[in-house]
Short mmCIF file of the C-alpha atoms (twelve columns), coordinates in Angstrom:
data_MODEL
# 
_entry.id   MODEL 
# 
loop_
_atom_site.group_PDB 
_atom_site.id 
_atom_site.type_symbol 
_atom_site.label_atom_id 
_atom_site.label_alt_id 
_atom_site.label_comp_id 
_atom_site.label_asym_id 
_atom_site.label_seq_id 
_atom_site.Cartn_x 
_atom_site.Cartn_y 
_atom_site.Cartn_z 
_atom_site.pdbx_PDB_model_num 
ATOM 1   C CA . MET A 1   -0.364 -0.092 -0.038 1 
ATOM 2   C CA . GLU A 2   0.929  3.355  -0.551 1 
ATOM 3   C CA . TRP A 3   1.069  4.785  2.814  1 
ATOM 4   C CA . LYS A 4   3.215  1.912  3.775  1 
ATOM 5   C CA . LYS A 5   5.915  2.771  1.217  1 
ATOM 6   C CA . ILE A 6   5.788  6.390  3.043  1 
ATOM 7   C CA . ILE A 7   6.197  4.910  5.948  1 
ATOM 8   C CA . ALA A 8   9.041  2.987  5.197  1 
ATOM 9   C CA . LEU A 9   11.129 5.660  3.430  1 
ATOM 10  C CA . CYS A 10  10.172 8.143  6.541  1 
ATOM 11  C CA . VAL A 11  12.401 5.227  8.631  1 
ATOM 12  C CA . ILE A 12  15.350 5.046  6.111  1 
ATOM 13  C CA . LEU A 13  15.825 9.195  6.048  1 
ATOM 14  C CA . LEU A 14  15.625 8.976  10.292 1 
ATOM 15  C CA . PHE A 15  17.784 6.265  10.214 1 
ATOM 16  C CA . ILE A 16  20.290 8.199  7.636  1 
ATOM 17  C CA . GLY A 17  19.876 11.625 9.718  1 
ATOM 18  C CA . THR A 18  21.296 9.607  13.043 1 
ATOM 19  C CA . CYS A 19  24.380 8.590  10.707 1 
ATOM 20  C CA . ILE A 20  25.212 11.823 9.865  1 
ATOM 21  C CA . ILE A 21  24.452 14.192 12.306 1 
ATOM 22  C CA . PRO A 22  27.356 12.598 14.297 1 
ATOM 23  C CA . THR A 23  29.956 12.481 11.767 1 
ATOM 24  C CA . ASN A 24  29.209 16.668 11.454 1 
ATOM 25  C CA . ALA A 25  28.881 17.377 15.228 1 
ATOM 26  C CA . GLN A 26  31.765 18.976 16.977 1 
ATOM 27  C CA . ASN A 27  33.051 19.469 20.953 1 
ATOM 28  C CA . ALA A 28  32.356 22.730 21.624 1 
ATOM 29  C CA . ASN A 29  35.703 24.417 22.493 1 
ATOM 30  C CA . LYS A 30  35.755 25.514 26.097 1 
ATOM 31  C CA . SER A 31  36.006 29.263 24.604 1 
ATOM 32  C CA . SER A 32  33.139 29.375 23.146 1 
ATOM 33  C CA . SER A 33  30.552 31.923 23.992 1 
ATOM 34  C CA . PRO A 34  26.828 33.132 22.586 1 
ATOM 35  C CA . ASN A 35  27.456 36.158 23.598 1 
ATOM 36  C CA . THR A 36  31.196 37.016 21.301 1 
ATOM 37  C CA . ARG A 37  31.154 37.743 17.444 1 
ATOM 38  C CA . GLY A 38  33.474 38.416 15.201 1 
ATOM 39  C CA . ASN A 39  37.650 36.119 15.256 1 
ATOM 40  C CA . TRP A 40  38.545 34.470 18.351 1 
ATOM 41  C CA . LEU A 41  42.282 35.110 18.649 1 
ATOM 42  C CA . TYR A 42  43.656 32.650 21.203 1 
ATOM 43  C CA . VAL A 43  46.860 33.288 24.035 1 
ATOM 44  C CA . GLY A 44  49.137 31.047 26.049 1 
ATOM 45  C CA . GLY A 45  47.677 27.517 25.426 1 
ATOM 46  C CA . SER A 46  49.170 25.054 22.588 1 
ATOM 47  C CA . GLY A 47  47.065 25.695 19.906 1 
ATOM 48  C CA . PRO A 48  48.749 25.835 16.165 1 
ATOM 49  C CA . GLY A 49  49.261 30.036 15.708 1 
ATOM 50  C CA . ASN A 50  48.302 31.391 19.328 1 
ATOM 51  C CA . TYR A 51  50.051 34.274 20.753 1 
ATOM 52  C CA . THR A 52  52.663 34.346 23.494 1 
ATOM 53  C CA . ARG A 53  52.008 37.817 24.477 1 
ATOM 54  C CA . ILE A 54  48.074 39.485 25.320 1 
ATOM 55  C CA . GLN A 55  48.725 42.977 23.832 1 
ATOM 56  C CA . ASP A 56  50.402 40.912 20.433 1 
ATOM 57  C CA . ALA A 57  46.577 39.429 20.466 1 
ATOM 58  C CA . ILE A 58  44.596 42.679 21.085 1 
ATOM 59  C CA . ASN A 59  47.239 44.289 18.535 1 
ATOM 60  C CA . ALA A 60  46.004 42.088 15.396 1 
ATOM 61  C CA . SER A 61  42.619 42.020 16.181 1 
ATOM 62  C CA . THR A 62  39.641 44.009 14.768 1 
ATOM 63  C CA . ASP A 63  36.410 45.400 15.981 1 
ATOM 64  C CA . GLY A 64  34.235 42.297 17.344 1 
ATOM 65  C CA . ASP A 65  36.917 39.995 17.606 1 
ATOM 66  C CA . THR A 66  37.424 37.717 20.933 1 
ATOM 67  C CA . VAL A 67  41.031 37.470 22.602 1 
ATOM 68  C CA . PHE A 68  41.004 34.491 24.777 1 
ATOM 69  C CA . VAL A 69  43.375 34.008 27.132 1 
ATOM 70  C CA . TYR A 70  44.491 30.324 28.687 1 
ATOM 71  C CA . ASP A 71  46.189 30.071 31.932 1 
ATOM 72  C CA . ASP A 72  48.671 27.930 31.006 1 
ATOM 73  C CA . ASP A 73  51.063 30.579 30.871 1 
ATOM 74  C CA . ALA A 74  49.820 32.694 34.050 1 
ATOM 75  C CA . PRO A 75  50.701 35.062 35.298 1 
ATOM 76  C CA . TYR A 76  50.885 36.849 32.299 1 
ATOM 77  C CA . HIS A 77  52.823 40.399 33.575 1 
ATOM 78  C CA . GLU A 78  51.967 42.875 30.623 1 
ATOM 79  C CA . GLN A 79  50.634 46.661 29.878 1 
ATOM 80  C CA . LEU A 80  47.927 46.131 28.050 1 
ATOM 81  C CA . THR A 81  46.096 48.846 26.474 1 
ATOM 82  C CA . ILE A 82  42.852 48.092 25.016 1 
ATOM 83  C CA . ASN A 83  41.932 50.784 22.048 1 
ATOM 84  C CA . LYS A 84  39.390 48.559 19.884 1 
ATOM 85  C CA . THR A 85  35.961 47.232 20.528 1 
ATOM 86  C CA . ILE A 86  37.228 43.472 21.963 1 
ATOM 87  C CA . SER A 87  36.240 40.982 24.210 1 
ATOM 88  C CA . LEU A 88  39.181 40.473 26.416 1 
ATOM 89  C CA . ILE A 89  37.793 36.637 28.665 1 
ATOM 90  C CA . GLY A 90  40.409 34.593 30.822 1 
ATOM 91  C CA . GLU A 91  40.211 31.105 30.574 1 
ATOM 92  C CA . SER A 92  39.361 30.556 34.499 1 
ATOM 93  C CA . MET A 93  38.841 33.704 36.937 1 
ATOM 94  C CA . PRO A 94  40.946 32.528 39.349 1 
ATOM 95  C CA . THR A 95  44.043 31.136 37.349 1 
ATOM 96  C CA . THR A 96  44.125 33.295 34.388 1 
ATOM 97  C CA . VAL A 97  46.071 36.409 36.041 1 
ATOM 98  C CA . ILE A 98  47.001 39.497 34.638 1 
ATOM 99  C CA . ASP A 99  50.025 40.703 37.292 1 
ATOM 100 C CA . GLY A 100 51.546 43.834 37.878 1 
ATOM 101 C CA . ASN A 101 54.359 43.242 40.299 1 
ATOM 102 C CA . LYS A 102 53.735 46.541 41.897 1 
ATOM 103 C CA . THR A 103 56.158 47.804 39.106 1 
ATOM 104 C CA . LEU A 104 53.017 49.338 36.251 1 
ATOM 105 C CA . ALA A 105 51.250 52.211 37.204 1 
ATOM 106 C CA . PHE A 106 48.159 50.704 35.520 1 
ATOM 107 C CA . ILE A 107 47.325 47.255 33.771 1 
ATOM 108 C CA . ILE A 108 44.370 47.150 31.370 1 
ATOM 109 C CA . PHE A 109 43.809 51.144 30.192 1 
ATOM 110 C CA . VAL A 110 39.977 50.953 28.524 1 
ATOM 111 C CA . PHE A 111 39.882 52.811 25.285 1 
ATOM 112 C CA . ALA A 112 37.527 51.934 23.037 1 
ATOM 113 C CA . ASN A 113 33.631 52.039 23.198 1 
ATOM 114 C CA . GLY A 114 32.064 48.649 23.758 1 
ATOM 115 C CA . VAL A 115 34.636 46.356 25.623 1 
ATOM 116 C CA . GLN A 116 34.474 43.837 27.904 1 
ATOM 117 C CA . ILE A 117 36.400 41.947 30.406 1 
ATOM 118 C CA . ARG A 118 35.375 38.706 31.900 1 
ATOM 119 C CA . ASN A 119 36.907 35.780 33.664 1 
ATOM 120 C CA . LEU A 120 40.044 37.117 35.190 1 
ATOM 121 C CA . THR A 121 41.854 37.941 38.175 1 
ATOM 122 C CA . ILE A 122 43.899 41.432 37.863 1 
ATOM 123 C CA . ARG A 123 46.587 42.749 40.555 1 
ATOM 124 C CA . ASN A 124 49.435 44.452 41.786 1 
ATOM 125 C CA . ALA A 125 49.271 47.882 39.957 1 
ATOM 126 C CA . THR A 126 51.194 50.851 41.514 1 
ATOM 127 C CA . SER A 127 48.248 53.155 40.827 1 
ATOM 128 C CA . ALA A 128 44.754 51.551 38.720 1 
ATOM 129 C CA . ASP A 129 44.735 47.997 37.733 1 
ATOM 130 C CA . VAL A 130 41.996 48.373 35.137 1 
ATOM 131 C CA . VAL A 131 41.076 52.364 33.700 1 
ATOM 132 C CA . VAL A 132 37.856 52.946 32.069 1 
ATOM 133 C CA . CYS A 133 38.261 56.226 29.384 1 
ATOM 134 C CA . ARG A 134 34.752 54.884 27.108 1 
ATOM 135 C CA . ASP A 135 31.220 54.226 27.045 1 
ATOM 136 C CA . ASP A 136 29.466 50.764 26.997 1 
ATOM 137 C CA . VAL A 137 32.156 48.807 28.696 1 
ATOM 138 C CA . THR A 138 31.795 45.811 30.816 1 
ATOM 139 C CA . ILE A 139 33.578 44.276 33.676 1 
ATOM 140 C CA . MET A 140 32.531 40.756 34.903 1 
ATOM 141 C CA . GLN A 141 33.657 37.685 36.590 1 
ATOM 142 C CA . THR A 142 36.719 39.484 37.354 1 
ATOM 143 C CA . SER A 143 38.974 39.475 40.387 1 
ATOM 144 C CA . ILE A 144 40.953 43.245 41.112 1 
ATOM 145 C CA . SER A 145 43.046 43.733 43.927 1 
ATOM 146 C CA . ASP A 146 46.001 44.956 45.868 1 
ATOM 147 C CA . ALA A 147 46.177 48.297 43.943 1 
ATOM 148 C CA . ASN A 148 45.787 52.115 44.623 1 
ATOM 149 C CA . MET A 149 42.395 52.105 42.720 1 
ATOM 150 C CA . GLY A 150 40.632 48.833 41.716 1 
ATOM 151 C CA . ILE A 151 38.274 50.108 38.836 1 
ATOM 152 C CA . ASP A 152 39.339 53.807 37.964 1 
ATOM 153 C CA . ILE A 153 36.108 55.286 35.316 1 
ATOM 154 C CA . LYS A 154 37.612 58.403 34.530 1 
ATOM 155 C CA . VAL A 155 38.309 61.131 31.848 1 
ATOM 156 C CA . PHE A 156 41.788 62.269 31.007 1 
ATOM 157 C CA . TRP A 157 42.094 65.307 29.523 1 
ATOM 158 C CA . LEU A 158 38.642 66.901 29.197 1 
ATOM 159 C CA . PRO A 159 37.157 66.590 33.010 1 
ATOM 160 C CA . TYR A 160 33.515 67.042 31.796 1 
ATOM 161 C CA . VAL A 161 33.325 64.424 29.454 1 
ATOM 162 C CA . GLN A 162 30.439 62.164 30.596 1 
ATOM 163 C CA . ARG A 163 31.394 58.244 31.314 1 
ATOM 164 C CA . GLU A 164 27.874 56.039 30.764 1 
ATOM 165 C CA . ARG A 165 26.644 52.413 30.446 1 
ATOM 166 C CA . ILE A 166 29.536 51.217 32.645 1 
ATOM 167 C CA . SER A 167 28.226 47.327 33.424 1 
ATOM 168 C CA . LEU A 168 30.004 46.028 36.731 1 
ATOM 169 C CA . PRO A 169 28.576 42.707 37.170 1 
ATOM 170 C CA . GLU A 170 29.646 40.112 39.680 1 
ATOM 171 C CA . ASN A 171 33.302 41.182 40.624 1 
ATOM 172 C CA . HIS A 172 35.330 40.785 43.659 1 
ATOM 173 C CA . ILE A 173 37.248 43.657 44.725 1 
ATOM 174 C CA . SER A 174 39.831 43.695 47.133 1 
ATOM 175 C CA . HIS A 175 43.005 44.826 49.028 1 
ATOM 176 C CA . THR A 176 42.598 48.287 47.158 1 
ATOM 177 C CA . TYR A 177 42.105 51.897 48.083 1 
ATOM 178 C CA . PHE A 178 39.866 53.143 46.132 1 
ATOM 179 C CA . GLY A 179 37.810 49.916 45.192 1 
ATOM 180 C CA . ILE A 180 35.767 51.532 42.467 1 
ATOM 181 C CA . ILE A 181 36.294 54.988 41.819 1 
ATOM 182 C CA . THR A 182 34.120 57.764 39.183 1 
ATOM 183 C CA . SER A 183 36.953 60.072 39.372 1 
ATOM 184 C CA . TYR A 184 34.607 62.611 36.990 1 
ATOM 185 C CA . TYR A 185 30.731 61.822 35.816 1 
ATOM 186 C CA . CYS A 186 29.931 58.465 35.445 1 
ATOM 187 C CA . ASN A 187 26.489 58.598 34.646 1 
ATOM 188 C CA . ASN A 188 23.111 55.972 33.946 1 
ATOM 189 C CA . SER A 189 25.650 53.037 34.725 1 
ATOM 190 C CA . THR A 190 25.053 50.206 36.635 1 
ATOM 191 C CA . PHE A 191 26.920 47.920 39.547 1 
ATOM 192 C CA . GLN A 192 25.686 44.787 40.343 1 
ATOM 193 C CA . GLY A 193 26.075 41.710 42.190 1 
ATOM 194 C CA . ASN A 194 29.700 42.481 43.402 1 
ATOM 195 C CA . THR A 195 31.875 41.290 46.873 1 
ATOM 196 C CA . ILE A 196 33.790 44.887 47.574 1 
ATOM 197 C CA . GLU A 197 36.071 43.563 50.873 1 
ATOM 198 C CA . ASP A 198 39.118 44.898 52.912 1 
ATOM 199 C CA . ASN A 199 39.607 47.961 51.112 1 
ATOM 200 C CA . GLN A 200 39.304 51.488 52.288 1 
ATOM 201 C CA . TYR A 201 36.600 53.468 50.302 1 
ATOM 202 C CA . GLY A 202 34.363 50.299 48.146 1 
ATOM 203 C CA . ILE A 203 32.479 52.244 45.868 1 
ATOM 204 C CA . VAL A 204 33.040 56.247 45.516 1 
ATOM 205 C CA . LEU A 205 30.889 58.404 43.031 1 
ATOM 206 C CA . TYR A 206 31.815 61.891 42.117 1 
ATOM 207 C CA . SER A 207 29.249 64.050 40.098 1 
ATOM 208 C CA . SER A 208 27.840 60.870 39.055 1 
ATOM 209 C CA . PHE A 209 23.918 60.331 37.684 1 
ATOM 210 C CA . HIS A 210 21.227 58.492 37.168 1 
ATOM 211 C CA . ASN A 211 23.076 55.180 38.387 1 
ATOM 212 C CA . THR A 212 22.209 51.674 39.772 1 
ATOM 213 C CA . ILE A 213 24.145 50.349 42.775 1 
ATOM 214 C CA . LEU A 214 22.436 46.854 43.539 1 
ATOM 215 C CA . LEU A 215 22.491 43.909 45.099 1 
ATOM 216 C CA . ASN A 216 26.746 44.075 46.315 1 
ATOM 217 C CA . THR A 217 27.932 42.897 49.722 1 
ATOM 218 C CA . LEU A 218 30.617 45.610 50.738 1 
ATOM 219 C CA . ARG A 219 32.283 44.491 53.832 1 
ATOM 220 C CA . ASN A 220 34.893 45.154 56.050 1 
ATOM 221 C CA . ASN A 221 35.936 48.447 54.320 1 
ATOM 222 C CA . SER A 222 37.945 50.538 56.753 1 
ATOM 223 C CA . LYS A 223 36.357 54.433 55.695 1 
ATOM 224 C CA . GLU A 224 33.355 53.556 53.827 1 
ATOM 225 C CA . GLY A 225 31.528 50.796 51.615 1 
ATOM 226 C CA . ILE A 226 29.676 53.137 49.599 1 
ATOM 227 C CA . LEU A 227 30.353 57.883 49.136 1 
ATOM 228 C CA . ASP A 228 28.146 59.203 47.127 1 
ATOM 229 C CA . SER A 229 29.106 63.064 46.268 1 
ATOM 230 C CA . TYR A 230 27.979 65.835 44.496 1 
ATOM 231 C CA . GLY A 231 25.559 63.688 42.175 1 
ATOM 232 C CA . ALA A 232 21.996 62.982 41.890 1 
ATOM 233 C CA . ASP A 233 19.418 59.995 41.619 1 
ATOM 234 C CA . ASN A 234 21.578 57.061 41.937 1 
ATOM 235 C CA . SER A 235 19.914 53.896 43.623 1 
ATOM 236 C CA . ILE A 236 21.228 52.408 46.051 1 
ATOM 237 C CA . MET A 237 19.370 49.059 46.539 1 
ATOM 238 C CA . GLN A 238 19.332 45.866 47.907 1 
ATOM 239 C CA . ASN A 239 22.757 45.602 48.940 1 
ATOM 240 C CA . THR A 240 24.378 44.235 52.578 1 
ATOM 241 C CA . PHE A 241 26.476 46.845 54.335 1 
ATOM 242 C CA . GLU A 242 28.705 44.562 56.870 1 
ATOM 243 C CA . ASP A 243 31.691 45.345 59.375 1 
ATOM 244 C CA . ASN A 244 32.354 48.490 57.420 1 
ATOM 245 C CA . THR A 245 34.255 51.244 59.764 1 
ATOM 246 C CA . GLN A 246 30.740 53.698 57.940 1 
ATOM 247 C CA . GLY A 247 28.624 51.400 55.626 1 
ATOM 248 C CA . LEU A 248 27.521 54.408 53.688 1 
ATOM 249 C CA . GLU A 249 27.921 58.272 53.105 1 
ATOM 250 C CA . ILE A 250 25.893 60.715 51.020 1 
ATOM 251 C CA . ASN A 251 27.390 63.904 50.755 1 
ATOM 252 C CA . CYS A 252 25.782 66.721 48.905 1 
ATOM 253 C CA . SER A 253 24.053 64.214 46.516 1 
ATOM 254 C CA . TYR A 254 20.490 65.351 45.589 1 
ATOM 255 C CA . ALA A 255 17.541 62.691 45.354 1 
ATOM 256 C CA . ASP A 256 19.483 59.584 46.059 1 
ATOM 257 C CA . HIS A 257 17.432 56.631 46.636 1 
ATOM 258 C CA . VAL A 258 18.764 54.087 49.545 1 
ATOM 259 C CA . GLU A 259 15.809 51.273 49.566 1 
ATOM 260 C CA . ARG A 260 16.064 47.657 51.042 1 
ATOM 261 C CA . ASN A 261 19.556 47.463 51.919 1 
ATOM 262 C CA . THR A 262 20.301 45.634 55.281 1 
ATOM 263 C CA . PHE A 263 23.133 46.835 57.348 1 
ATOM 264 C CA . LEU A 264 25.000 44.680 59.768 1 
ATOM 265 C CA . ARG A 265 28.081 45.217 62.526 1 
ATOM 266 C CA . ASN A 266 29.150 48.611 60.860 1 
ATOM 267 C CA . ALA A 267 30.234 50.601 63.275 1 
ATOM 268 C CA . LYS A 268 28.099 53.153 61.999 1 
ATOM 269 C CA . HIS A 269 25.711 52.332 59.409 1 
ATOM 270 C CA . ALA A 270 24.847 55.477 57.527 1 
ATOM 271 C CA . GLY A 271 25.613 59.731 57.514 1 
ATOM 272 C CA . PHE A 272 24.945 62.477 55.565 1 
ATOM 273 C CA . ALA A 273 26.079 65.883 54.895 1 
ATOM 274 C CA . LYS A 274 25.090 68.799 53.193 1 
ATOM 275 C CA . LEU A 275 27.342 71.542 52.889 1 
ATOM 276 C CA . PRO A 276 25.257 74.546 50.420 1 
ATOM 277 C CA . CYS A 277 28.357 77.252 50.051 1 
ATOM 278 C CA . TRP A 278 30.468 74.035 48.615 1 
ATOM 279 C CA . GLU A 279 26.983 72.991 46.541 1 
ATOM 280 C CA . CYS A 280 26.445 76.545 45.065 1 
ATOM 281 C CA . ASP A 281 30.155 76.565 44.575 1 
ATOM 282 C CA . HIS A 282 29.964 73.207 42.550 1 
ATOM 283 C CA . LEU A 283 27.392 74.794 40.543 1 
ATOM 284 C CA . PHE A 284 28.709 77.744 39.958 1 
ATOM 285 C CA . GLU A 285 31.862 75.901 38.652 1 
ATOM 286 C CA . ALA A 286 29.634 73.666 36.115 1 
ATOM 287 C CA . ARG A 287 28.432 77.021 35.212 1 
ATOM 288 C CA . HIS A 288 31.628 78.757 34.341 1 
ATOM 289 C CA . PHE A 289 32.923 75.327 32.181 1 
ATOM 290 C CA . LYS A 290 29.567 75.510 30.575 1 
ATOM 291 C CA . GLU A 291 28.965 72.442 31.857 1 
ATOM 292 C CA . SER A 292 25.187 71.756 30.726 1 
ATOM 293 C CA . TYR A 293 24.841 67.772 31.939 1 
ATOM 294 C CA . ILE A 294 25.536 69.485 35.597 1 
ATOM 295 C CA . LEU A 295 23.088 72.204 35.522 1 
ATOM 296 C CA . THR A 296 20.648 70.248 34.127 1 
ATOM 297 C CA . ASN A 297 20.836 67.101 36.525 1 
ATOM 298 C CA . TYR A 298 22.279 68.285 39.912 1 
ATOM 299 C CA . HIS A 299 19.856 70.482 42.086 1 
ATOM 300 C CA . ALA A 300 21.559 71.973 45.690 1 
ATOM 301 C CA . PHE A 301 19.805 70.956 49.034 1 
ATOM 302 C CA . GLY A 302 17.700 68.102 47.659 1 
ATOM 303 C CA . SER A 303 17.283 65.229 50.220 1 
ATOM 304 C CA . THR A 304 17.720 61.507 49.913 1 
ATOM 305 C CA . THR A 305 14.661 58.887 49.975 1 
ATOM 306 C CA . TRP A 306 15.215 56.128 52.393 1 
ATOM 307 C CA . ASP A 307 12.983 53.755 52.753 1 
ATOM 308 C CA . ALA A 308 12.565 49.412 54.238 1 
ATOM 309 C CA . ASN A 309 16.113 49.328 55.424 1 
ATOM 310 C CA . TYR A 310 17.446 46.578 57.918 1 
ATOM 311 C CA . TRP A 311 19.805 48.934 60.040 1 
ATOM 312 C CA . ASN A 312 19.651 46.164 62.928 1 
ATOM 313 C CA . ALA A 313 17.416 48.203 65.476 1 
ATOM 314 C CA . SER A 314 13.984 48.361 66.770 1 
ATOM 315 C CA . PRO A 315 11.882 47.776 63.373 1 
ATOM 316 C CA . THR A 316 8.948  49.643 65.718 1 
ATOM 317 C CA . HIS A 317 10.275 52.973 65.083 1 
ATOM 318 C CA . PRO A 318 11.577 54.977 62.223 1 
ATOM 319 C CA . TYR A 319 15.701 55.188 62.061 1 
ATOM 320 C CA . LEU A 320 17.144 58.336 61.787 1 
ATOM 321 C CA . ILE A 321 19.822 59.067 59.695 1 
ATOM 322 C CA . GLN A 322 22.106 61.681 61.592 1 
ATOM 323 C CA . GLY A 323 24.029 64.156 59.838 1 
ATOM 324 C CA . TRP A 324 25.122 68.240 59.360 1 
ATOM 325 C CA . SER A 325 25.200 70.776 57.511 1 
ATOM 326 C CA . LEU A 326 28.349 73.440 57.486 1 
ATOM 327 C CA . TYR A 327 26.543 76.679 55.684 1 
ATOM 328 C CA . GLN A 328 29.790 78.422 55.794 1 
ATOM 329 C CA . SER A 329 33.040 76.673 53.332 1 
ATOM 330 C CA . ARG A 330 35.316 79.431 54.014 1 
ATOM 331 C CA . PHE A 331 34.785 79.278 57.955 1 
ATOM 332 C CA . PRO A 332 36.021 75.804 58.499 1 
ATOM 333 C CA . ARG A 333 36.366 76.391 62.458 1 
ATOM 334 C CA . LEU A 334 31.987 76.917 62.412 1 
ATOM 335 C CA . PRO A 335 30.446 73.763 64.411 1 
ATOM 336 C CA . ARG A 336 28.326 71.650 62.345 1 
ATOM 337 C CA . VAL A 337 24.761 72.369 62.229 1 
ATOM 338 C CA . PRO A 338 23.691 68.713 63.123 1 
ATOM 339 C CA . ARG A 339 20.709 67.531 60.898 1 
ATOM 340 C CA . VAL A 340 18.521 64.228 61.169 1 
ATOM 341 C CA . GLU A 341 16.573 62.393 58.111 1 
ATOM 342 C CA . ALA A 342 14.439 59.153 58.371 1 
ATOM 343 C CA . ASP A 343 13.958 55.717 57.226 1 
ATOM 344 C CA . TRP A 344 9.659  55.455 58.112 1 
ATOM 345 C CA . HIS A 345 9.595  52.311 57.514 1 
ATOM 346 C CA . PRO A 346 12.293 49.894 58.406 1 
ATOM 347 C CA . ALA A 347 12.354 46.611 57.545 1 
ATOM 348 C CA . GLN A 348 12.008 43.795 60.773 1 
ATOM 349 C CA . GLU A 349 14.582 41.081 59.503 1 
ATOM 350 C CA . PRO A 350 17.859 40.982 57.173 1 
ATOM 351 C CA . TYR A 351 17.120 40.718 53.052 1 
ATOM 352 C CA . ASP A 352 18.725 37.636 51.571 1 
ATOM 353 C CA . ILE A 353 20.374 38.288 48.664 1 
# 
């Protein structure tokens, strides 16, 4: 019958397909990634044509390529300049090490938009382990340590050019003076899921706007977990501050949102300072340099929103955050004027992030 012939033909085609597929299939290379495109250039390892130096592979790459670094020859002792839109990926974060040996001012200098750095250990610079001078840069799943600055997001030459959309997820940053510092104007960026511990300052935002600091653990930082100065509309949410000298300081920043964080065993959980004369000086300077972004986004004297944070205190009453004002910057011996802001809905128990 005709239908029996059709069934027999389908069975034969299915059998042929099962024989062909294993012949053409390949084991996925351990360096493959669905998030990358372009050519792959390899450093270290034993493959034919692999590079010995990371910078040589970067120099040979073009926009869209991936430089994959094997850990066989680690630690690498190089100073890298990334001036192309590439991905720099290590084989394994704990073992793929780039070490400055305390002789290099910086280890990685990012000077192209859209760069991704992942799965590396970067350590022992005399100044900064990673310097970011372009937009849309991602540094993730990387260990950064033993430098004056772990990640320095800054601008050379032009102090009023903004850095935009920096993404820092799931890094471990330790044993620095500044774990993450935005020297000038890092905006619309996200720092999420990082562990930042055993530094002096964990995160320092300076004149930075509309950023999200989310789900980080800031632990055992000897000065402050987060310091936010002269910015606006930064969301500091669902972080854990524990065993810091001070967990969080809001210094002349406007309309920040501090919500659903957990504060544990800090010598001081949080504080703030309002310095009206200094804030006016800041705006005057921005006007002098015709910095429209600052003039548009910074509004002096605004308060922070504190809500639903866990303060390791009684949740039955509002938690009071103590701060101060100094109204005349030119007479620093004048006494500080105490001020108080409040979290009106403190959480009853720590959040589990």
